[in-house]
N, C-alpha and C positions, 0 to 999 in steps of 0.2 A: 269405676271400671264397667258398670252396667251401661253407662252412656257410650263408652268406647266400644263395647260389644255391639250395641245397637247400631252405631255409625258403621262399623265393619260389615255387619250383615246387610245393611241397606246399600252400601257401596258394592258388595259382591253381587247382589241381585241386579242392581242397575247395570253393572259391567256385563253380566251374563246376558241380560235381555236386550243389551245394546249392540251385541255382536253382529257383524255384518252377515248378510244373507248368503255368503259363500260357504258358511259352515254347513256340512252335509252328514257325515258319518254318525251312526249311532254310537253313543258312549257306553251303552250296555246292550250288546247283541243278544237278543232272546234266542238265537239259534246256537249259542255257545253251550259247552258241556261242563257240568260240574259233577264231581264224584262224591264228595264227602256227605252231602245232604241226604243221599239215599243209599250209599254204599254201592252204587252202580252208575255208570256214565248216564246222565240225564240232562236233557235240554233245560236251560234255565227258566224257560217260559212255564215249565211244569212244576217248578219248585215253590212250595208253600212257605218254607222257612225263610227267615231273614239271613242273608249271607253277603260276604264280600270276598272277591277273588283278587289277590295281588299277583299280577303276572310277571314274567321274566323282564319284560320291558319296564314295568314300574320299578322293580328292584334295581335294574341297571341304571335308569335315569336318576334315581336317588343317590347312587354311589354309596349305599349303606354298608357299614362294616358288619353290623349284627342285625338279626331279625327284628329285635325290639325297636330299631329305628323306624322300619316301615310300618310296624303295627300301631305306632302312635297316631297314624292318620285314619285309622278304621273307626267308623261310627260305633258307639256302644262299648268301646274298650277304653279303660284306664290303665296306662302303663306307668309303673312307679319304680324308680331306681334309687337305691340307697348309696349314692356316690357316683364315681365316674366309671370307666370301662371295667367290666368284670364284676362289678358289685351287684348284689342281689337285686334282681329285676322281676317283678310280679305283674301279672295281667289280670284285671278284674273285668268280666264281661257282664254288661247290663247291671252293675251293682252287686252281683254275686261275689262271694269270697274268692280269693285267688286259687284256693285249693279246689274250687268247683269248675276250673278250666281244664279239660282233658287235652293234652298236647300229643300229637302223633307225628312220626316221621315215616312216610310211606307205609302207614298203618300200624307201626310199632309204637306202643305207649312209651312216652318220654318221662312221665311223672315219676318222681323218686319214691319207691315204696317205704323207705325207712325215714323220710322226712316227717316232721310233726303232723302236717296235714296232707301228706302225699302230694306235694306241690312240684312245680317245675321252675327252674331258674333260667329265664331267657338270656341272661347275660353271657352264657357260654356258647350261644348258638350263632356261629358265623354264617354269613349270607352267601359266600362264594359258590357253594354247591347247590343252592336252592333254585329250583325251576319256577315254582309258584307256591302260594300259600292260600288255602281255602279256610275261611272262618265262617262257622255256622253258629248263630246267636240263639239262645233260648235253650230249654231243657232238651237233651238228646239222649237220655238213657235207653230208650227203646232200641236203638241200634248199637249204642256204644257203652251201655252199662254204667258202672260207678264212675265218678269224677266228672261227668258231663252235665252237671246240673246247671251250670251257666252257659255252657257251649263247648264247641270243639274248634281247635286250631290244628289243621293238618298241614304239615310241612312236606312238600313234594320235591324230591331231589331231582337233579338233572339226569337225563338219560342219554345213552349214546346215539349216534347217527351214523349213517353210512359214510364211508370214507375214512379219512384220517385227519384229525384236527387238534394240534397242540395249542395251548394258550398260556401266556405268561402275564403276570401282573406285579408291579412294585409300587407301593404307596407309602408316603411319609407324612407326618403331621405334627402338630403341636404336642407338647409333653413328651418329646422324644418317642413318638409313636411311629412304628414301622410295621407294614404288613407285606408278606410276599405270598404269591399264589401261583400254582402250576396245575393245569388240568390237561387231560388227554381223552379225546373222544374219537370213536371209530366203529366200524362194523361192516356187515354185509346185509343182504336181503334177509338172511336167516338169524343173524345174531348181532347184537350191538353191545358196546361196553363204554363206561364213563368212569374216569378216575380223577380225583382231585385231592391236593394237599395245600393247606393254608397255614400260615404262621403269623400271629399277631403278638407284637411286644409293645408295652407302653410303660413309661415311667409314672403316668397317671397323676391324679390330684389327691389331696387328702380326703379320705373317706369321711371323717368327721370334719364338719364345716370349718374352713379356714378363717371365716370372720369371727369365730369363737376362740381363736388363738392356736388352732391346730395348724402345723406347718409341715409335717413330714409327709412326703408323697407316697401314695400307696400304689404300687405297680401291679401289672397284670400281664400274664403270658398265656397264650392259647395256641395249641397245634391241633388242627382238625384234618382228618383224612376220610375220604369216602370212595367207595367203589359201587358201581351199579352195572349189573350184567343181565342181559336177557337173551334167550335163545328159543327158536322155534323148532321143537323136535319133529313135529309134523304140522300140517295145516291146522289141526285141531288141538294140539297139545303144546303148551308153552311153559317155559320155566323162567322165573326172574329171581334175582338175588340182590340184596343191598346190605352193605356193611358201612356203618359210620362210627367213627371213634374220635373223641376229643379229649385232650389231656390239658389240664389248666393249673396254674399256680397264681394265687391271688393274695396280695398284701392287704391287710384290713386293719382297722382301728378297733378299740374296745367300745363300740357303740357310738351314739350320737351325743353332741354337746361339748362343752369346754373340757380341756384336759384329757381327751380321749385318744390322743396320739399314741401309737404303740410301734416301735421301730422293728419288732421281729414277730408280730403276730400274722400268721399265714394260714390260708386254706389251700390245699392242693388235692388233686385227684383226677379221676377220669370218668367218662361216660361211654358205653358201648351199646350200639343198637344194630341188630341184624335181623334179617328175615329171608325166607325162601318161600316162594309162591308158585304153585303148580296150577295152571288153569287148563280145563279141558272143555271143549264144546261138543255137545252130543244132541241126538234127537233132532236132526235137521236144523241145527242152530237155534233151537228153542229152549235148550237147557245148557247153561254154562255153570260149572261148579269149579270153585277155587279152594284149594287147600293151602292154608297159610301157617307157617311156623315162625314165630317171632320170639326173639330173645334180647333182653336188655340187662346190663350189668353196671353198677355204680359203685364208686369208692370215693370217700372224702376224708381227708385227714386235717383236723384243726389243731395247730400246735402254737404255743406261745411260751417262750422261755423268759426267765427273769431278765430284766434289763436295768439300767441305771435309774430309770423313772418308776419301775415297778419291780423292786428287788424281791418282793415276796410272792410274785405271781408265777404260777406254772399251770400249763394246760396241755394235756394229751387226750385227744378224742378221735376215734375212728368210726366211721359209719360205712357199712357194706350192705349191699342189697342186689337181688337179681329177680328177674321176672321171666316166666316162660308163658307164651301165648300159643294156643292152638285154635284155629278157626276154619270151619268147613262151611263155606257159603254157597248157596245155590241161587241162581238167577233163572227164573222160568217165565217164559212168555207163551202161554197157551193159545193166545189169540192177539189180535192187534189192539185190544182195549185194556189188557192187564199185563203188568210186569210184577211178578211175585218174587220177593227176596226172602229167603229163609236160611237160617244158619244154626250151627252148634258151636259153642265156645267153651274153652277150658283155659283157666289161668291159675298159675301158682306163683306166688311171690314169697321171697325169703329175705330176712333182714336181721342184722345184728349191730350192736353199738357197745363200745367200751370207752368210758370217760373217766379221767382222773384230773383233779384241779386242786391247787393250793393258793391261798391268799392270806391276807392278814386276819381274815375271819376264820381260818382253819382250812381243813382239807375236805374233799368231797369226792365220792366214787359212785359212778352209775354205770350199770351194765345191763344190756339186753342180750341174753344168749340167743343164739340163732332160733328165730321163730318163723313160722310159715302160715300162709292162708291160701286156701283154694276157692275158686268159684267156678261153677258150671252154669251155663245159660243156654237158652233156646230162644230164638226170636223169629218173627215173621212180619212181613210188610207187603201190602198190595198197593201198587200205583196204578190208578185207573184213568183211562182216557175216554172222554165222552165228547163226540162231535168236534174233536180238535180244538175245544174251547174250555172245557171243564176238567180239571185234573185233581180229583180227590185222592187222598192217601190216608191209609190207616195202618197202624202197627201195634204189635203186642210183644212183650218180652217177659220171660220168667227167669229169675236168677236164683240159684241155690248156693248160699255162702256158707263156708264151713264154720264160721263163728256165730253169726246172728240168725241164720235160717234163710228163709226165702223172701223174695220181693218181686212184685209184679208191677210193670210200668207199661204205659201205652201212649200213643200219640195219634191224633187225627189232624188233618189239615186239608186245605184245598186252595187251588189257584184257578181263577176264572179270567179269561181274556175277553175284553170288550172291543170288537173290531172297529165299531163306529167311532170310538173316542181314542183308539190306540192305547188302551189301558190294560193293566193287569191288577186284579184285586186278590189279595191273598189272606189266609187266616190259618193259624195253627194253635192247638192246645195240647199240652203234654204233661206227663208226670215224670219225676226223676228221683234218684237216690244217690247217696254218697256213703260208701262203706267206711267205718272207722279204720284209721290207718294202723300199721304195726306199732308205731310209736304210741299212738293213743291207747292201744290196747295193752302193750306189754312193757312200757318204759316204767321208770320209778313213779311217774305221774299218771300211769295208765289205769284203765279200768276194763276188765275183760267182759263186763256185762253191757258195754255200750251198744246202742242200737244205731241203725243207719240214719243219716240226715235225710230229709225228704223235701221235695219241691213240687209245686204245680204252677204252671204258668201258661199264659197265652200272648199272642201278638196278632195284630191285624194291620194290614198295610196296603198301600197303593203304589204301583209303578206306572209312570205316565210319560209318554213321548209327546213332544210339542213341536210345532213349526216344522212339519215334514221331517220329523225325527232329528232335528237339529239340537234339541235339548231333551235331556232325560231327567226326570225328577222321581225321587223315591221318598216315601213317607211311611213310618211305621210307629204304632203305639204298642208298648209291651207292659205286662204286669206279671210279677212272680211273687209267690208266697213260699217262705222257707220255714220248716218246722223241725224240731228235734235237733237243732244245730249243736255240734260239739264244741265246747269252749272250756277253757281252764277255769276251775272253780277254786278260788283262793280259800274258801271255807273248809273244803275237803282236801285241798292240795292235790287235786287230780282232775282229769278230763271228765266232763259230764255232759249228758244231753240236757242243756239248760236254756237254749236261746231260741227265739223266733225272730224272723225279719221279713220285710217286704221291700220290693223295689218295683218302680214303674217309671215310665218315661217315654220320650219321643226321639226318634232318629230321623234326620232329614238329610237328604243328599241331592245334589244337583250337579250335572256334568254337561259339558259341551266339548265336542271334538271337531277341530277345524279340518277341512278337506285336505289342507296342505300342511299347515304348520303350527297350529295352536290348539292346546288341549287344556281345559279348565275343569277342575273337580273341587267341589266344596262339600263339607259335611258339618252338621250341627247335631249335638246330642244333649238332651235334657234328661237328667237322671235323678229321681227322687227316691231316697232310701230311708229306712227306719229300722233301728234296733228296737223291737217291740218290748223287750225286757228293760232296757235302759232308757227307752223313750227319747232317743237321740239319733242323729244321722249316723250311718255306718262310716267308719274311718277310711280315709285316703281315697274316697270316691268324689270326683268333681261333679257338682250339680250341672254346670255348663261347660261344654267343650266344643271348640269351633276350629275347623281346619280349611285351608285353601291350598291347592297345588296347581301352579301355573307352569306349563311346559311349552316352550317356544322353540321350534326348529328353524333357526334363523336362515340357515343355508343347508345344503346337503351335508355339510361337514360340522357346522356349529350348532350346538344345542344348549339352551338355558333352562334351568329348572329352579323355581322359586317355591319354597314351602313356608307357609305361615300357620302357626297354631296358637290357640289361646286355651288355657286350662284355668277354670274358675276356682273359687274358694273351695277348700276341702277341710273337713274335721280330721284332726289327728292328735296323737298323744304328745305331750311335752314332757320329756323325761329329765329336763334340767332341774325339776323340783321333785321332792319325794313326800308322799306318793305322787305319781304322775297325774297330770290334769289334762283334759281335752281342751284343745284350742282351735281357733279358726285360722287356717293358713290362707293368706292372700293369693289371688290369681296372678297369672303371668302370661305374657305373650312372647313367642320366639319366632325368629325368621332365619331360615337356612337357605343358602344359595349355592347352586352347582353350575359350573360351566364346563362343557366337554367339547373337544375338537378332534375330529378324525383327520389325521395327517394323510392317510391313505387307507386302503382296504384292510391293511394289516395293523396299523398303529393308531392309538387314541390316547390323548392326554386330557387330564381333567383337573380342576381345582374346586374345592368345596370350603365354604365358611359356615360353620355352625354358630348359632346365637350371634348373628351379625351385629346386633346393637349392644351386645355384652350385657344382657339383662341379668341382674342379680336375683336369683331365685333359689328355692329349695323344693324338691319333690316330696321329701320327708323331712320333718323338722329336725334340725341339728346335723343333717348330713349334707355333704358337698354336692355341687352340680357344676357342670362345665360352663365356663365363661366363653368369651369369643375364642373359637378353635378353628385353626386352618388345617386343611387336609388336601393332598394332591397326589397324583400318580400317573403312571403310564401303563397301558395294556396292549398286548401284542397277540394277534391271532394269525396263525400260518396255515 
């Protein structure tokens, strides 16, 4: 496999550097704006952090059903799914745990307060209402507090535009999968609106691997609705509001391995995210202050009735949680050299759980009565501009947590532009923390004396344009140290601060955009991880990961998109034996292909093939993965 990877890398570089001289446009425009890295619109040339922006065109060309599909091509990210559509999907940034990824939708936290690690499941996040995705890699607690030890993924939903524009979509595919979508966008100079509703149904594949004898398909249903409204009350006073709701039903099996089929085990529930943002510009446009109110609510029911194969099994489990966020942010530009971001935050999260199960081993009851945690924070950051070449940034944050006390984090970084070589050199160093979750504190396995997890990390990188901006290359080295990690301690049968870990690696990206019709993007990530206590690699993280995306606009109407990805060996648990053992799972390569044709300005048809060569692989040992899968549809814009 190493030889195959080396050949692929050499072919990619040869192909890119052999492209004809007609290629012109920059693949990464340094004049573009990004918000998530600094919490205010900032030109990318001034950003010291490592980041990736997935734009609307990228999502559209991929014809992705869910967000996790497009995240698979981002450097530094491992996306791991336990089965087909709808099955639990985790994202690991730079080798950090999946609970160290903070996920936002228009600034509202999406992580589930009552889940064991306060994680987020990307499987339920449909892509139809997504405008763009901004990913910031590395510790980000200075601006975002807890959960951002590995990085931040900010989902930005579509906004309204002037006029009136309805859109329809109908898609069908393998495994009796169907998706319908309707959106409406419109507005005037003062106010705009966007509304979307999507429905996805699939018969699915067996969650437990079919090659181990499991045959019962595990279906999935998802209905997602989104509204986004903005209105300018005056030239200096603006109001925005977003509501996103998804309702899902998911058939699952009883874990991974042989004999894990279950015909009536289901998880169903909903997620609600909403916010209201009031923005006011004052003091001759040098002071902008935004007041944000965010609210999230989650419910999940896990039910399993006895059946012919499991006559003694019964499960009833309900998880409920909600989160209230208040944020008053100030953006002050006292002069042309400084942009100061300062803010006050308040969060209150609540959660409860009731579980009852029966099996041949007896019955078990576990309950978490409604518990809550509050956190108050103050943060400040200064973005400095020197000679339009040097852009240092320094930030500081203080959090006051109702359970463990206070925590101070900071971040320093700088970007420097070298005009003579058309280069950008960047560096950042930051500290971060992760508060214990409600489940880790108050469940039957919890410990109310838990302390926060901690992290410190740095990265250094180079962004380089070559051949009159025909080629863009990005190279970064990162290193993170994690301390006080919370893990389940089998000796005490509870969660404890017992672990330490480190991650380091290299992220490499190269891109070329044709003046007329061809775009090539490729990334390679090397990630070295170590669980310092067990002296082994962290589980489910690939040491080597490689991606190529080729997009060819054949004519004004016909577009071809080819995605190639390789995921290297990973360590993971094998639960087919008891006690479980750590094994090495082999690497795999996949090819996806999309062809889209615009019939006219209103109608487009497309076809997509996932896993073109029907590669047999598993992302997690014992769980199923899609074989060759066909997908197609029609979209109409009026």
